[in-house]
Structures are given as structure tokens and as C-alpha cells.
N, C-alpha and C positions, 0 to 999 in steps of 0.2 A: 725566345718569346715572340709572340705575334702582337702587332699593334695595328689599329686603324687610325689613320691620320686624315685631317680635313683642314683645308684653309680656304677662306672666302675673302676676297679683296674687291672692293668697289671704288671706282674713281670717276670723278667729274673732270672732263677734259676741255680746257679753255683755248688750246691751240693745237695744231697738228703735232702729235707726240709719238716718239718711239719708246716703247716699254721693253725692258728686259727683266724677266722674272726668274728667280732661283728658288723655287718652292717644291720641286720634286724630290722625293727621297732618293738618296744616292744608291747606285747599284754597285755592289762589291761582293767579294767572297763571304763577308761577314754580315751582309744585309741583302736579303732576297725580296724582290718585289713580287708579291703574289698576284695582285691586281691593282690597276690604277686608271684614272681618267682625268682629263682636263676639259672643262666646259667654260665657254665664254659666251656671255649673254649681254647684248644681242650678238649674233654670230659675227665674229671678226676673224679674218684669216690670221693664223699664227704659225710659227715655225719653231720646232724643237732642234736644239743643237748642243754639242759638247765641244769643249776646247780640246785641241790636239794633245795627246798623251795625258788626258784627264778624264775621269769618270763623272765630273761635275756636269749637271744637266741644266740647260737654260731654255726659256721660251721667249721669243721675241715677236713683237707685233707693232704695226703702225696704226694709230688711232686718229680719226678725223676730229677736227674741232667741233665742239658742241655735243659730243656724245657722252653719255653716262653708261658705263659698262661694269660688269662683274666677271671676275675669273675665279673658278672653283677648281681646286685640286683635291682629289681624295684617293686613298690607297690603303691596301692592306700589306703590311711589311713584316717579314720575319727577321729578327735581329739576333745575332750570335755575338755576345760579348765574352771576354775572358777576364778572369781574376788571377792576378799574379801574386806570388809570395814575395814579400818585401825583400827577402834575402837574395833573390835572384836578380834584383835590380840595383844592387849596390856596386857592381862593377861598371866603371866608366868606359865608354868607347872613345878612343882618341879621335879628334876631328879628321885626321888623315884617313881613318878607317870607316868613316860614316858612308852610308850609301849615297850615291850622287843625288838621288831624289830628295834626300834630307837636307843637303847643304843650303839650299835657298832659305830655309827656315831658321838659320842661325844669324842672318844679317838684318839690319834695321829695315823697316818698311814704312809706308806712308803714315800709318796710325800708331806704329810701335817704334819710336825713336830710341832704340836701346843704346845708341852711341852717346846719348845725352844723359844717361842715367848711371854712369859707371861708378861715381863716387858713392852715391847713396846706396846702390845695390851691393857693392862689395863690403861696405861698412855694416850693412844690415844683415846680409845673408852669406857673404863670402867665406866666413869662418866655419860654416857647417861642413860636415865630413864627406858628404857625397851628393850626387845630383838629385836623387830622389828626396832626400831630406831637405835639400834647398827648395825644390819645387813645392813640396808640401808646406814648408814654412812660408813661401811666397803666397800660396793660396790662402793660408790662415791669416796672414798679415793683411791681405786685401779685405778679406771678410770682416776682420775685426776693426779695420781702420777707415775703410771707404763706406760712406753712407749710400744705400740704394735709394734713389729718388728719381722719379720720372720728370721729364719736362725741363731739365736743367742743362742738358747737353744736346748736341746736334751731330750731324753727319761729319763734321770736320773736327770734332773733339778727339784729341790724341791721348796717348798714354801719359805724356808729360802734363797735359792739362788735368787729367784725372789724379795724378800724384800730387799736383799742386793744390787742387780744389777739394780733393778727397770726397767726391760725390759723383754719382753717375748711375747708369743702368747696366744691364748684363754685358752689352758689347764693350762698354768702357772698362768694366772689371776684367773682361777677357783680354783687351788690348794691353792693360797694365801688366797682367800676369805674363803675357807673351813677351813683352819688352824686358821685364825683369829677368825672366829665364834666359833670354838671348844674351843679356849682359854677362851672364855666368857661363856662356858657351853651351847652354842647353838649347837645342833646337826646339822651337815651339810654334804652333800654328793655331789659327782661328777655327772654331768648330761651331757650326750653326745647325739647328735641328728642331724637331718637334719634341716637346717634353710632356710627359705624363704628369697630371695634377699640378701644373704650373699655375701660380696665382699672382697676378692676373694672367689669364690665358694669352699667350703670345708666342711668336717664334723665340727660341732661346739661343743665346750665345755663350759659349764656354771656351776653354782652350785645351790643347793637347801638348804634352811635352815628350820629347823623344829620349827615353831613358832605358838603359840596358837593352837596347835593340827593339824597344816597343814604344808605340805611341800611347801614352797614358792619359786618361781623361781627368780634367780638373774643372771644378765649378766654384769659383770664388764667391759667387752669390749664395750658394747653398740653397737655391730655390728649387732645383730640380732633383728628382729621385735618380740616383746614380745609375740604376739599371732600367730606367724608364725613358730612354731617348731613342729617337729615330734620326739618324744623321741625314742632313741635306747636303752639306758641302764642307770642305776644308779650304783654307786659303792663308796667305801671309797675314791678312787682316780683313776687316769688313769690306774694304774697297774692292776686293777681288770677288767676294761672294755675297754681295748685298741681296737681300730678299727681293727687293724691287728697285730697279734703276729706271729713271725716265728722263727724257730729253725733250722738254716742253713745259707748258704751264698747266698743272693739274692739281687736283685736291683729292686726297684719299678720304672717302666719306664713310667707309665701313670696313671692319676687319673682324673675322672670327676664326680662331685657331683651336683645333682639338687634337688630342692624342689619347687613345684609350687602349688598354690591353684587351685582347680577345681570347687569351688563354686563361682558363679557370684557375690554374695553379700559379698565377703571377703573384709573387710576394715582393712588395717594395722593400728595398734595402732599408734597414734601420740605421741609426746613427753609428753603431759600431761597425757595421759592414761598409758604411760610406767611407770609412778610412782606408779600406782596402784599395789596392792598385787595380784599376779596371781599364780595359782597352776595348774600343769599338772598331779597331782596325782588323 
């Protein structure tokens, strides 16, 4: 499916500030960039870069004190997702046989302190028969137990905080899902992207769990259409792939995010299909 994505971010800068943005659609075998552009107004020099051994793309710039600026990213992207039969996902892969690139996603990270959640997670989900069933149960439990509410968490909120307070936004839901999966030795990673028909419009955070040799998509908020996402990045948690990081005194004054299908035959998944195992990898 093809999508057009658009993000517009405006900032008022009160001190000399370095910005690092992660708003570009990821390039991969399953996601092809047809066209894209970045515009900064007023014109400010910026540099695009990727991390070593990673396809995640960043933009960095230095902005002077007293400036008000806007960065706009727009692209047309073709996305190839796969749907898997649940039966092929029932076989567990021993940790010793996991790909080396997967291993970092089984350990605790800054916002996903899986080492602190052992007792709760094993009691709640440990009895389930296989990894896919456990990950689905975790996703459903978060959706049914944690309240989606804006303005009650911040950039330092962790999975433990969300489990305790049972409230948060998409990144908090994702962090909790990741942490609970990792407790059960299921590799899990943070997923950020553009989402079709998201209300309210924003960047969206979900998680992926590595099951049966595939990175499977889960959205514990259930706010996104499962076949309507354009991936920006993956990371251990939001600290690695924040949409905007800045080092200085600034205020975000405006944000506009859009994601629309451009193919006439696009059919959003219904609730029945949303239960299928889908991969964006």
C-alpha cells in the first residue's frame, strides 16, 4: 500500500539549541520511499545521518537563540506488510539460536525495566502455552487495564510507572508491553511511525515482539489501523528514537501530523483482521 505522510513542527528557541529529529520514514526492503523532502523555515543548515549498522535516519541542526522556526517533512511511501498464520508462530526459538541482532531487545532498558517486573508478569502471563499467546494476552491486558490519557506522563515515565499508575499515552503503553514481553524472554522493541486515521493526529508508538522468527506488530492502545502505518524507527525504547530531542531552552508551538493512503483499493483492517499476526519487517 502507498501512503503520503506529513509532519510539521514549530519551535520557539530561547537559547542556542541543538535539535535531533527522527521524523523520516524508514528505508527497508518492506518500505520503499517513492519521494520525500525536508523544508526548514527560515533556512537553517541541517545534516542528515544514520547510526552505524542501522537504517534509522536522523536530522540534526544548531539553532540560534531568539529564532522561531518550522521543520516540515513530507513523503510518499510504499509499505509491504505480511500477515502470518498463527499456527506457524507457535514454535519457540531458544535464546541461544536467536539472531545476534535480536539479542539486545531481550534485556532491560531505560524505560523498560523488565528486571523489576518478574513476579507480576510470571503470575499474570507465565502460565500461557506459547510466546504468541503471551504477547497477545499482554497486549489485551494493557488495553483493558491502562487508561489512555494525555498530559499525565512525561519523557521520564517508565514501564514500572505505567504499571503502578495504570495511565499514560501510546509510548507508555508500548514501554509496558515491551517490558512485560522481555520478562518472559520474548525480545521486544519500540516502534514509532505515522498512523492512518489516528485520533488525535500525532506520531504513534507501538511495539514489536520477536516470535517464531518474525517481528510482529502490537498496538495496546488499539488506536491505529493495523495495516495503516508507516514506520519511522525501531529502538530499545523511546530514548533511542525520540521524534524530537533538543539540548537547550525551547518551546514547541505547533505540531501537525498526517498519514493518508494514496491507493484507491486501501481497505482498513476490521476488528476481526486486527487479531491477525502482522509484520512490518
